[in-house]
Backbone as CSV, one residue per row, in Angstrom:
resi,resn,N_x,N_y,N_z,CA_x,CA_y,CA_z,C_x,C_y,C_z
1,MET,171.443,88.420,79.744,170.890,87.157,80.093,171.047,86.450,81.209
2,TYR,170.062,85.786,81.912,170.433,84.857,83.090,170.991,83.940,82.940
3,LEU,171.249,82.967,81.872,171.987,81.319,81.478,172.883,81.645,81.163
4,ALA,173.545,83.044,80.621,174.922,82.548,80.055,175.941,82.352,80.955
5,GLU,176.354,82.264,82.282,176.735,80.902,82.586,176.137,80.315,83.914
6,ALA,175.420,79.402,83.449,174.783,78.858,84.341,175.604,77.337,84.388
7,GLN,175.256,77.008,85.716,175.975,75.797,86.427,175.148,74.825,87.087
8,PRO,175.436,73.823,86.424,174.603,72.697,86.954,174.764,72.195,88.458
9,THR,173.755,71.844,89.238,173.609,71.463,90.792,173.919,70.085,90.939
10,PRO,174.255,69.421,92.122,174.313,68.134,92.113,173.221,67.426,91.883
11,ALA,171.752,67.850,92.059,170.829,67.241,91.575,170.926,67.531,89.812
12,GLY,171.222,68.369,89.367,171.054,68.187,87.650,170.576,69.141,87.678
13,VAL,169.965,69.973,88.254,169.335,71.414,87.868,170.361,72.534,87.683
14,VAL,169.654,72.995,86.952,170.731,74.611,86.186,170.234,75.627,86.810
15,SER,171.242,76.306,87.683,170.648,77.493,88.779,171.587,78.812,87.852
16,PRO,170.855,80.157,87.843,171.835,80.863,87.220,172.730,81.204,88.036
17,ALA,174.565,81.642,87.097,175.566,81.715,88.033,175.525,83.680,87.740
18,THR,174.548,84.523,87.257,174.641,85.620,87.897,174.397,86.410,89.005
19,PRO,174.775,87.470,89.188,174.384,87.757,90.702,172.995,88.088,91.005
20,GLY,172.681,87.862,92.003,170.991,87.926,92.402,170.691,86.867,93.126
21,PRO,169.523,86.657,93.678,169.098,85.897,94.863,168.577,84.655,94.512
22,ASP,168.758,83.596,95.388,168.863,82.310,94.826,167.157,82.096,94.896
23,LEU,166.998,81.973,93.520,165.517,81.702,93.178,165.051,80.086,92.964
24,SER,165.719,79.384,93.189,165.271,77.961,93.634,164.705,77.410,92.046
25,VAL,165.011,78.029,90.886,164.289,77.460,89.918,164.752,76.932,89.226
26,ALA,164.285,75.709,88.601,164.739,75.211,87.401,165.001,75.868,85.773
27,TRP,165.981,75.948,85.742,166.378,76.794,84.355,167.044,75.854,83.253
28,ALA,165.956,76.245,82.107,166.206,75.311,81.069,167.361,75.987,80.254
29,THR,168.291,74.908,80.163,169.500,75.633,79.382,170.170,74.773,77.622
30,MET,168.986,73.900,77.425,169.240,73.285,76.695,169.856,73.874,75.191
31,PRO,170.689,73.937,74.546,171.109,74.362,73.542,169.952,74.049,72.413
32,GLY,169.525,75.655,71.525,168.662,75.146,70.691,167.118,74.928,70.768
33,MET,166.778,75.356,72.253,165.700,75.148,72.441,164.734,75.820,71.359
34,ALA,163.589,75.768,71.571,162.768,75.754,70.349,162.145,77.098,70.520
35,TYR,161.780,77.268,71.887,161.356,78.610,72.285,162.255,79.897,72.319
36,ASP,161.725,81.244,72.325,162.012,82.223,71.948,162.966,82.536,73.395
37,GLU,164.202,82.587,73.911,164.976,82.364,74.939,164.795,84.020,75.358
38,GLU,164.819,84.948,74.478,164.705,86.663,74.891,163.382,86.351,75.771
39,LEU,162.301,85.818,75.186,160.914,85.998,75.599,161.015,85.558,77.227
40,ALA,161.889,84.351,77.317,161.746,83.573,78.620,162.359,84.796,79.602
41,ASP,163.660,85.014,79.281,164.167,86.213,79.928,163.278,86.982,80.577
42,ARG,162.447,87.838,79.271,161.759,88.865,79.555,160.615,88.213,80.524
43,ILE,160.351,87.446,80.851,158.856,86.495,81.209,159.363,86.736,82.601
44,ARG,160.905,86.112,82.995,161.384,86.095,84.697,161.513,87.301,85.090
45,ASP,161.853,88.634,84.207,161.555,89.968,84.495,160.484,90.430,85.220
46,ALA,159.626,89.751,84.185,158.344,90.548,84.451,157.518,89.699,85.978
47,LEU,157.713,88.499,86.332,157.638,87.892,87.525,158.275,88.446,88.732
48,GLY,159.707,89.631,88.751,159.931,90.097,89.462,159.980,89.304,90.770
49,PRO,159.581,89.694,91.723,159.674,89.095,93.232,158.912,87.545,93.087
50,GLU,157.893,87.460,92.365,156.859,86.441,92.092,157.737,85.052,91.832
51,LEU,158.773,85.368,90.837,160.012,84.417,90.407,160.178,83.490,91.656
52,VAL,160.480,83.294,92.740,160.739,82.679,93.755,159.373,81.544,93.934
53,ASN,158.204,81.826,93.525,157.473,80.958,93.714,156.903,79.954,92.769
54,VAL,157.916,80.494,91.434,157.444,80.013,89.790,158.832,78.684,89.746
55,VAL,158.021,77.414,89.133,159.090,76.288,88.673,158.930,76.615,86.865
56,GLU,160.026,76.366,86.365,159.928,76.733,84.956,160.080,75.063,84.437
57,LYS,158.974,74.534,83.314,159.279,73.349,82.920,159.166,73.364,81.037
58,LYS,159.808,72.554,80.511,159.886,72.395,79.349,158.457,71.425,79.482
59,MET,157.143,72.209,78.461,156.033,71.471,77.877,155.264,72.518,76.793
60,PHE,154.551,72.070,76.244,153.759,72.403,75.001,155.023,73.161,73.916
61,GLY,155.847,72.571,74.013,156.904,73.064,72.962,157.191,74.144,73.318
62,GLY,157.503,74.414,74.267,158.186,75.481,74.864,158.320,76.034,76.493
63,LEU,158.806,76.778,77.080,158.845,76.823,78.584,158.113,77.665,79.050
64,ALA,157.486,76.377,80.428,156.066,77.213,80.992,156.328,77.469,82.140
65,PHE,156.121,78.321,82.682,156.412,79.225,84.341,154.906,78.762,84.842
66,LEU,155.483,77.915,86.332,154.117,77.310,86.525,154.311,77.730,88.326
67,VAL,152.900,78.121,88.664,153.091,78.318,90.404,151.906,77.581,90.538
68,GLY,152.309,77.069,91.888,151.662,75.609,92.757,151.569,74.589,91.879
69,GLY,152.500,74.684,90.752,152.205,73.177,89.679,151.477,73.604,88.706
70,ASN,150.457,74.476,88.940,149.734,75.050,87.529,150.537,76.078,86.796
71,MET,149.986,75.976,85.017,150.906,76.607,84.121,150.085,77.876,84.366
72,ALA,151.251,79.098,84.221,150.942,80.633,84.313,150.795,81.217,83.135
73,VAL,152.249,81.271,82.191,152.401,81.682,80.902,153.576,80.664,80.576
74,ALA,153.792,80.591,79.208,154.888,80.033,78.619,155.132,81.059,77.464
75,ALA,156.757,80.622,77.475,157.336,81.047,76.123,157.033,80.380,74.817
76,ARG,156.217,80.287,73.825,155.797,79.104,72.920,156.681,78.738,71.780
77,GLY,156.964,78.041,71.524,158.116,76.928,70.738,157.344,77.744,69.462
78,LYS,156.065,78.038,69.095,156.027,78.508,67.917,155.875,79.911,68.019
79,GLY,156.461,80.393,68.808,156.332,82.094,69.101,155.359,82.700,69.882
80,GLY,155.459,83.843,70.424,154.151,84.622,71.063,154.397,83.619,72.661
81,LEU,153.451,84.114,73.269,153.168,83.637,74.919,151.710,83.427,74.932
82,MET,151.831,82.037,75.715,150.763,81.127,75.899,150.598,81.608,77.887
83,VAL,149.199,82.137,77.496,148.685,82.525,78.667,147.828,82.203,79.548
84,ARG,147.536,81.410,80.327,146.460,80.251,80.785,145.583,81.587,81.952
85,THR,144.199,81.635,81.738,143.328,82.894,82.714,142.092,82.242,82.639
86,ASP,141.453,82.637,83.582,139.907,82.365,84.023,138.998,81.915,82.733
87,PRO,138.594,80.681,82.221,137.910,81.051,81.109,136.583,81.703,80.844
88,ALA,136.099,81.983,82.014,135.233,83.170,81.788,135.434,84.207,81.415
89,THR,136.823,84.539,81.252,136.816,85.938,80.703,137.691,86.001,79.458
90,SER,137.533,84.890,78.925,138.550,84.416,77.551,137.555,85.605,76.396
91,ASP,136.476,85.684,75.942,135.593,86.205,75.570,136.047,87.635,75.243
92,ALA,135.989,88.288,76.591,136.191,89.581,76.583,137.900,89.924,76.161
93,LEU,138.878,89.085,76.743,140.039,88.963,76.613,140.630,89.063,74.696
94,LEU,139.757,88.127,74.314,139.649,88.029,72.865,139.552,89.283,71.703
95,LYS,138.473,89.729,72.650,138.315,91.244,71.517,139.194,92.304,71.642
96,ALA,139.934,92.227,72.453,141.382,93.175,72.704,142.123,92.915,71.594
97,GLY,142.132,91.967,70.906,142.864,91.489,69.315,143.981,91.019,69.581
98,SER,144.442,90.334,68.911,146.313,89.988,68.823,146.267,88.716,69.921
99,VAL,145.168,87.987,70.123,144.726,87.067,71.164,143.967,86.249,70.491
100,GLU,144.420,84.978,70.525,143.367,83.990,70.337,143.561,82.644,70.884
101,LEU,142.287,81.868,71.094,142.470,80.931,71.755,143.539,79.389,71.319
102,MET,143.819,78.995,72.466,145.116,78.064,71.657,144.182,76.621,71.527
103,GLU,144.725,76.014,70.995,144.048,75.061,70.280,145.080,73.318,70.882
104,MET,144.485,72.711,71.325,144.537,71.534,71.941,143.926,70.673,71.639
105,GLY,144.765,69.131,70.806,144.282,67.816,70.565,143.017,68.361,69.478
106,GLY,142.994,69.483,68.524,142.093,69.411,67.611,140.531,70.426,68.237
107,LYS,141.250,70.844,69.845,139.349,71.946,70.237,140.391,72.934,71.029
108,ARG,139.529,74.050,70.483,140.111,75.599,71.155,139.461,75.497,72.537
109,MET,140.616,76.021,73.201,140.006,75.773,74.828,140.001,77.376,75.036
110,LYS,139.043,77.252,76.065,138.833,78.709,76.828,139.630,78.736,77.701
111,GLY,140.163,79.954,78.337,141.261,80.266,79.157,142.787,79.642,78.854
112,TRP,143.070,78.970,77.982,144.473,78.984,77.321,144.046,79.779,76.095
113,LEU,145.139,80.818,76.304,145.060,81.909,75.289,146.799,82.112,74.575
114,HIS,146.546,82.443,72.865,148.085,82.785,72.580,147.824,83.791,72.065
115,VAL,148.972,84.991,72.956,149.270,86.054,72.614,150.270,86.534,71.525
116,THR,150.355,87.091,70.886,150.928,87.460,69.766,152.973,87.848,70.286
117,THR,153.609,87.700,69.459,155.035,88.340,69.793,154.947,89.589,69.750
118,GLU,154.304,90.384,68.734,154.237,91.695,68.542,153.257,92.307,69.585
119,THR,151.811,91.748,70.220,151.520,92.198,71.211,152.252,92.390,72.490
120,VAL,153.113,91.619,73.068,153.834,91.538,74.145,155.408,92.114,73.764
121,ALA,155.803,92.852,72.665,157.001,93.447,72.646,157.123,94.642,73.295
122,ASP,156.112,95.216,73.836,156.141,96.313,75.021,156.458,95.531,76.014
123,GLU,157.255,96.177,77.071,157.345,95.433,78.377,156.182,95.780,79.223
124,ASP,155.266,96.892,79.106,154.153,97.191,79.855,153.172,95.966,79.472
125,ALA,153.188,95.657,78.242,151.888,94.653,77.990,152.161,93.376,78.303
126,LEU,153.825,93.016,78.344,153.871,91.652,78.759,153.517,91.779,80.189
127,ASP,154.166,92.962,80.786,153.841,92.620,82.217,152.212,92.185,82.343
128,GLU,151.446,92.675,82.174,150.122,92.637,82.311,149.739,91.296,81.834
129,TRP,150.258,90.757,80.968,149.801,89.624,80.368,150.219,88.439,81.483
130,VAL,151.618,88.424,81.850,151.970,87.581,83.396,151.076,87.851,84.229
131,ARG,150.915,89.039,84.622,150.139,89.195,85.805,148.988,88.210,85.752
132,ARG,148.105,88.493,84.802,146.849,87.875,84.582,147.006,86.283,84.680
133,GLY,147.987,85.920,84.260,148.386,84.077,84.111,148.800,84.144,85.740
134,VAL,149.623,84.603,86.383,149.883,84.216,87.641,148.543,84.725,88.326
135,ASP,147.987,85.599,88.418,146.879,85.550,89.230,146.012,84.554,89.027
136,PHE,145.679,83.894,87.868,144.757,82.846,87.791,145.204,81.830,88.278
137,ALA,146.724,81.432,88.357,147.171,80.019,88.805,147.289,79.790,89.873
138,LYS,147.148,81.247,90.835,147.233,81.327,92.298,145.657,81.118,92.908
139,THR,144.992,81.148,92.169,143.090,80.647,92.420,143.232,79.047,92.258
140,LEU,144.245,78.147,91.326,144.250,76.837,91.308,144.689,76.362,92.539
141,PRO,143.982,74.869,92.583,144.681,73.816,93.689,146.128,73.594,93.398
142,PRO,146.922,73.947,94.643,148.322,73.112,94.030,148.272,71.818,93.644
143,LYS,149.130,71.161,92.820,149.649,70.060,92.434,150.570,69.681,93.120
């Protein structure tokens, strides 16, 4: 697990103490967080070399992974994965099953998908969903 020996930096950001490249990512280490920390670690692994371009931020009751300031994926507080995709692809992705539109403020949002924990239990499936989110986030203007 990346966060087992995390150390605070002077700016108060926590970075991993385990061996590996300096990823300059704000690691969330608050004890008792509502999101699935194991899933968050698996998302980091799925991001691979892309991780250097990712910022982690607690939002939506979970831990979001942002590319250029835009959310790509998140380990949800209520379980599963939130993935941001092209809204034009939502209907086709919903047909795959185990995926539903996210509801925000009582409105179902195309392009914001909830993927069940069971669906991303397989590493290849998680990699595919993370890639979808990252690829879409890269098409958006940086914030």
